[in-house]
KEFIVO-578732 format. One record per atom (N, C-alpha, C, O): residue number from 1; x, y, z. Coordinates in nm, 4 decimals, padded with zeros to 6 digits, always signed. Example, Ala and Ser with C-alpha at 12.3 -4.5 7.8 and 13.67 -1.06 7.14 Angstrom:
// residues 2
- n:px:py:pz
- 1:+01.3190:-00.5690:+00.7800
- 1:+01.2300:-00.4500:+00.7800
- 1:+01.3200:-00.3300:+00.7800
- 1:+01.4236:-00.3319:+00.8465
- 2:+01.2850:-00.2250:+00.7080
- 2:+01.3670:-00.1060:+00.7140
- 2:+01.2900:+00.0030:+00.7870
- 2:+01.3409:+00.1138:+00.8039
***
This chain:
// residues 67
- n:px:py:pz
- 1:-00.9606:-03.4165:-00.6801
- 1:-00.9817:-03.2840:-00.7250
- 1:-01.1327:-03.2583:-00.7369
- 1:-01.2036:-03.3340:-00.8032
- 2:-01.1795:-03.1561:-00.6751
- 2:-01.3226:-03.1286:-00.6826
- 2:-01.3641:-03.0769:-00.8192
- 2:-01.2804:-03.0389:-00.9012
- 3:-01.4921:-03.0763:-00.8418
- 3:-01.5421:-03.0437:-00.9747
- 3:-01.5178:-02.8985:-01.0191
- 3:-01.5042:-02.8709:-01.1383
- 4:-01.5126:-02.8075:-00.9233
- 4:-01.4858:-02.6658:-00.9567
- 4:-01.3447:-02.6484:-01.0108
- 4:-01.3248:-02.5807:-01.1117
- 5:-01.2466:-02.7089:-00.9446
- 5:-01.1067:-02.7004:-00.9927
- 5:-01.0922:-02.7725:-01.1241
- 5:-01.0181:-02.7265:-01.2110
- 6:-01.1604:-02.8839:-01.1418
- 6:-01.1520:-02.9595:-01.2661
- 6:-01.2074:-02.8740:-01.3814
- 6:-01.1502:-02.8719:-01.4903
- 7:-01.3189:-02.8040:-01.3568
- 7:-01.3773:-02.7210:-01.4598
- 7:-01.2880:-02.6066:-01.4963
- 7:-01.2751:-02.5721:-01.6137
- 8:-01.2237:-02.5449:-01.3932
- 8:-01.1355:-02.4322:-01.4184
- 8:-01.0144:-02.4763:-01.4981
- 8:-00.9731:-02.4050:-01.5896
- 9:-00.9561:-02.5902:-01.4674
- 9:-00.8378:-02.6359:-01.5393
- 9:-00.8750:-02.6782:-01.6850
- 9:-00.7941:-02.6638:-01.7767
- 10:-00.9946:-02.7286:-01.7030
- 10:-01.0363:-02.7633:-01.8435
- 10:-01.0511:-02.6375:-01.9242
- 10:-01.0058:-02.6317:-02.0385
- 11:-01.1138:-02.5359:-01.8675
- 11:-01.1360:-02.4086:-01.9398
- 11:-00.9989:-02.3431:-01.9655
- 11:-00.9731:-02.2967:-02.0766
- 12:-00.9134:-02.3390:-01.8668
- 12:-00.7802:-02.2795:-01.8865
- 12:-00.7013:-02.3543:-01.9949
- 12:-00.6359:-02.2924:-02.0788
- 13:-00.7083:-02.4869:-01.9922
- 13:-00.6381:-02.5669:-02.0948
- 13:-00.6907:-02.5389:-02.2319
- 13:-00.6132:-02.5221:-02.3261
- 14:-00.8213:-02.5334:-02.2456
- 14:-00.8766:-02.5072:-02.3817
- 14:-00.8438:-02.3655:-02.4284
- 14:-00.8186:-02.3444:-02.5470
- 15:-00.8437:-02.2713:-02.3399
- 15:-00.8089:-02.1337:-02.3769
- 15:-00.6594:-02.1256:-02.4231
- 15:-00.6273:-02.0618:-02.5233
- 16:-00.5709:-02.1923:-02.3464
- 16:-00.4320:-02.1895:-02.3810
- 16:-00.4061:-02.2593:-02.5195
- 16:-00.3265:-02.2105:-02.5996
- 17:-00.4729:-02.3703:-02.5442
- 17:-00.4591:-02.4369:-02.6704
- 17:-00.5114:-02.3485:-02.7853
- 17:-00.4498:-02.3410:-02.8917
- 18:-00.6234:-02.2832:-02.7627
- 18:-00.6793:-02.1925:-02.8653
- 18:-00.5883:-02.0740:-02.8915
- 18:-00.5732:-02.0338:-03.0069
- 19:-00.5263:-02.0159:-02.7879
- 19:-00.4342:-01.9073:-02.8087
- 19:-00.3103:-01.9526:-02.8830
- 19:-00.2599:-01.8807:-02.9693
- 20:-00.2601:-02.0721:-02.8503
- 20:-00.1421:-02.1229:-02.9193
- 20:-00.1705:-02.1478:-03.0664
- 20:-00.0876:-02.1158:-03.1516
- 21:-00.2872:-02.2047:-03.0978
- 21:-00.3236:-02.2308:-03.2358
- 21:-00.3465:-02.1004:-03.3125
- 21:-00.3118:-02.0901:-03.4301
- 22:-00.4066:-01.9988:-03.2438
- 22:-00.4291:-01.8724:-03.3061
- 22:-00.2947:-01.8070:-03.3417
- 22:-00.2785:-01.7519:-03.4506
- 23:-00.2001:-01.8139:-03.2495
- 23:-00.0682:-01.7515:-03.2786
- 23:+00.0055:-01.8286:-03.3861
- 23:+00.0859:-01.7709:-03.4594
- 24:-00.0206:-01.9595:-03.3970
- 24:+00.0502:-02.0400:-03.4987
- 24:+00.0002:-02.0142:-03.6400
- 24:+00.0794:-02.0136:-03.7342
- 25:-00.1306:-01.9928:-03.6562
- 25:-00.1869:-01.9893:-03.7885
- 25:-00.2316:-01.8517:-03.8353
- 25:-00.2643:-01.8362:-03.9530
- 26:-00.2343:-01.7528:-03.7502
- 26:-00.2692:-01.6162:-03.7900
- 26:-00.1437:-01.5308:-03.7928
- 26:-00.0770:-01.5184:-03.6901
- 27:-00.1086:-01.4707:-03.9079
- 27:+00.0126:-01.3889:-03.9112
- 27:+00.0040:-01.2708:-03.8169
- 27:-00.1015:-01.2084:-03.8060
- 28:+00.1120:-01.2392:-03.7491
- 28:+00.1115:-01.1343:-03.6467
- 28:+00.1237:-00.9964:-03.7074
- 28:+00.0717:-00.9009:-03.6497
- 29:+00.1896:-00.9812:-03.8205
- 29:+00.2067:-00.8527:-03.8869
- 29:+00.2043:-00.8691:-04.0366
- 29:+00.2715:-00.9561:-04.0921
- 30:+00.1279:-00.7865:-04.1003
- 30:+00.1166:-00.7888:-04.2442
- 30:+00.1536:-00.6522:-04.2992
- 30:+00.0974:-00.5514:-04.2564
- 31:+00.2461:-00.6469:-04.3922
- 31:+00.2920:-00.5203:-04.4495
- 31:+00.2663:-00.5260:-04.6010
- 31:+00.3029:-00.6229:-04.6675
- 32:+00.2032:-00.4208:-04.6538
- 32:+00.1715:-00.4157:-04.7956
- 32:+00.2672:-00.3152:-04.8653
- 32:+00.2811:-00.2010:-04.8215
- 33:+00.3305:-00.3592:-04.9711
- 33:+00.4106:-00.2737:-05.0575
- 33:+00.3536:-00.2855:-05.1971
- 33:+00.4087:-00.3590:-05.2791
- 34:+00.2475:-00.2174:-05.2266
- 34:+00.1829:-00.2251:-05.3576
- 34:+00.1249:-00.3655:-05.3797
- 34:+00.0388:-00.4089:-05.3031
- 35:+00.1694:-00.4345:-05.4799
- 35:+00.1149:-00.5695:-05.5054
- 35:+00.1831:-00.6762:-05.4172
- 35:+00.1399:-00.7915:-05.4155
- 36:+00.2882:-00.6385:-05.3450
- 36:+00.3604:-00.7338:-05.2616
- 36:+00.3108:-00.7283:-05.1163
- 36:+00.3011:-00.6208:-05.0571
- 37:+00.2801:-00.8443:-05.0609
- 37:+00.2331:-00.8513:-04.9237
- 37:+00.3290:-00.9416:-04.8448
- 37:+00.3555:-01.0551:-04.8845
- 38:+00.3795:-00.8907:-04.7347
- 38:+00.4756:-00.9632:-04.6541
- 38:+00.4146:-00.9864:-04.5159
- 38:+00.3684:-00.8928:-04.4507
- 39:+00.4152:-01.1131:-04.4721
- 39:+00.3648:-01.1445:-04.3379
- 39:+00.4790:-01.1971:-04.2525
- 39:+00.5590:-01.2777:-04.3001
- 40:+00.4880:-01.1542:-04.1298
- 40:+00.5935:-01.1929:-04.0367
- 40:+00.5351:-01.2810:-03.9269
- 40:+00.4183:-01.2701:-03.8896
- 41:+00.6217:-01.3683:-03.8773
- 41:+00.5901:-01.4606:-03.7664
- 41:+00.4720:-01.5495:-03.8019
- 41:+00.3744:-01.5561:-03.7272
- 42:+00.4801:-01.6164:-03.9131
- 42:+00.3768:-01.7056:-03.9520
- 42:+00.4260:-01.8465:-03.9317
- 42:+00.5400:-01.8770:-03.9668
- 43:+00.3426:-01.9351:-03.8754
- 43:+00.3781:-02.0734:-03.8471
- 43:+00.4052:-02.0939:-03.7017
- 43:+00.3871:-02.0041:-03.6195
- 44:+00.4489:-02.2131:-03.6708
- 44:+00.4718:-02.2513:-03.5291
- 44:+00.5997:-02.1826:-03.4799
- 44:+00.7068:-02.1924:-03.5399
- 45:+00.5823:-02.1133:-03.3682
- 45:+00.6988:-02.0535:-03.3023
- 45:+00.7102:-02.1182:-03.1648
- 45:+00.6230:-02.1951:-03.1243
- 46:+00.8168:-02.0872:-03.0941
- 46:+00.8368:-02.1433:-02.9611
- 46:+00.7244:-02.1015:-02.8684
- 46:+00.6743:-02.1823:-02.7902
- 47:+00.6854:-01.9779:-02.8768
- 47:+00.5783:-01.9262:-02.7870
- 47:+00.4463:-01.9980:-02.8096
- 47:+00.3770:-02.0301:-02.7130
- 48:+00.4089:-02.0246:-02.9364
- 48:+00.2856:-02.0939:-02.9620
- 48:+00.2932:-02.2398:-02.9192
- 48:+00.1953:-02.2960:-02.8700
- 49:+00.4106:-02.3011:-02.9380
- 49:+00.4270:-02.4399:-02.8939
- 49:+00.4199:-02.4513:-02.7388
- 49:+00.3659:-02.5487:-02.6863
- 50:+00.4738:-02.3528:-02.6682
- 50:+00.4657:-02.3523:-02.5212
- 50:+00.3218:-02.3404:-02.4767
- 50:+00.2784:-02.4120:-02.3865
- 51:+00.2466:-02.2500:-02.5396
- 51:+00.1063:-02.2302:-02.5019
- 51:+00.0266:-02.3590:-02.5290
- 51:-00.0549:-02.3982:-02.4456
- 52:+00.0480:-02.4244:-02.6416
- 52:-00.0247:-02.5483:-02.6707
- 52:+00.0153:-02.6553:-02.5686
- 52:-00.0709:-02.7280:-02.5190
- 53:+00.1452:-02.6660:-02.5364
- 53:+00.1922:-02.7648:-02.4393
- 53:+00.1340:-02.7420:-02.3038
- 53:+00.0946:-02.8384:-02.2382
- 54:+00.1263:-02.6176:-02.2570
- 54:+00.0675:-02.5880:-02.1273
- 54:-00.0809:-02.6199:-02.1250
- 54:-00.1332:-02.6676:-02.0243
- 55:-00.1494:-02.5932:-02.2374
- 55:-00.2908:-02.6278:-02.2461
- 55:-00.3152:-02.7771:-02.2363
- 55:-00.4057:-02.8216:-02.1657
- 56:-00.2334:-02.8552:-02.3081
- 56:-00.2473:-02.9986:-02.3013
- 56:-00.2141:-03.0482:-02.1593
- 56:-00.2809:-03.1382:-02.1083
- 57:-00.1129:-02.9910:-02.0966
- 57:-00.0785:-03.0298:-01.9611
- 57:-00.1930:-02.9981:-01.8651
- 57:-00.2213:-03.0782:-01.7760
- 58:-00.2582:-02.8860:-01.8804
- 58:-00.3702:-02.8526:-01.7951
- 58:-00.4873:-02.9491:-01.8184
- 58:-00.5563:-02.9852:-01.7231
- 59:-00.5104:-02.9903:-01.9402
- 59:-00.6170:-03.0881:-01.9655
- 59:-00.5806:-03.2250:-01.9061
- 59:-00.6684:-03.2935:-01.8537
- 60:-00.4581:-03.2648:-01.9129
- 60:-00.4168:-03.3938:-01.8551
- 60:-00.4331:-03.3925:-01.7046
- 60:-00.4828:-03.4884:-01.6455
- 61:-00.3912:-03.2835:-01.6433
- 61:-00.4035:-03.2685:-01.4975
- 61:-00.5507:-03.2695:-01.4573
- 61:-00.5861:-03.3251:-01.3533
- 62:-00.6341:-03.2104:-01.5363
- 62:-00.7766:-03.2044:-01.4940
- 62:-00.8462:-03.3386:-01.5012
- 62:-00.9468:-03.3597:-01.4335
- 63:-00.7943:-03.4300:-01.5823
- 63:-00.8592:-03.5592:-01.5932
- 63:-00.7936:-03.6679:-01.5082
- 63:-00.8402:-03.7818:-01.5071
- 64:-00.6870:-03.6344:-01.4378
- 64:-00.6269:-03.7331:-01.3474
- 64:-00.7216:-03.7588:-01.2306
- 64:-00.7852:-03.6666:-01.1796
- 65:-00.7303:-03.8838:-01.1893
- 65:-00.8195:-03.9152:-01.0770
- 65:-00.7353:-03.9296:-00.9512
- 65:-00.6346:-04.0004:-00.9484
- 66:-00.7785:-03.8624:-00.8508
- 66:-00.7070:-03.8649:-00.7206
- 66:-00.7842:-03.9595:-00.6273
- 66:-00.9073:-03.9616:-00.6286
- 67:-00.7128:-04.0358:-00.5486
- 67:-00.7768:-04.1252:-00.4554
- 67:-00.7978:-04.0619:-00.3191
- 67:-00.8515:-04.1261:-00.2288
***
């Protein structure tokens, strides 16, 4: 794998991991009812786990050595 493709896959992997972590730890919707605050979709969801997994897969592929 040439260095350009390796760089692209590393960047894509890091971006996917960052997006997955962002979705996992930042609440997607916050609703205020006076003193009560409700947040929805907080924590690890299937979508965030898939993004993190694809990012890790892209990083692994970028560091594989081809003969």
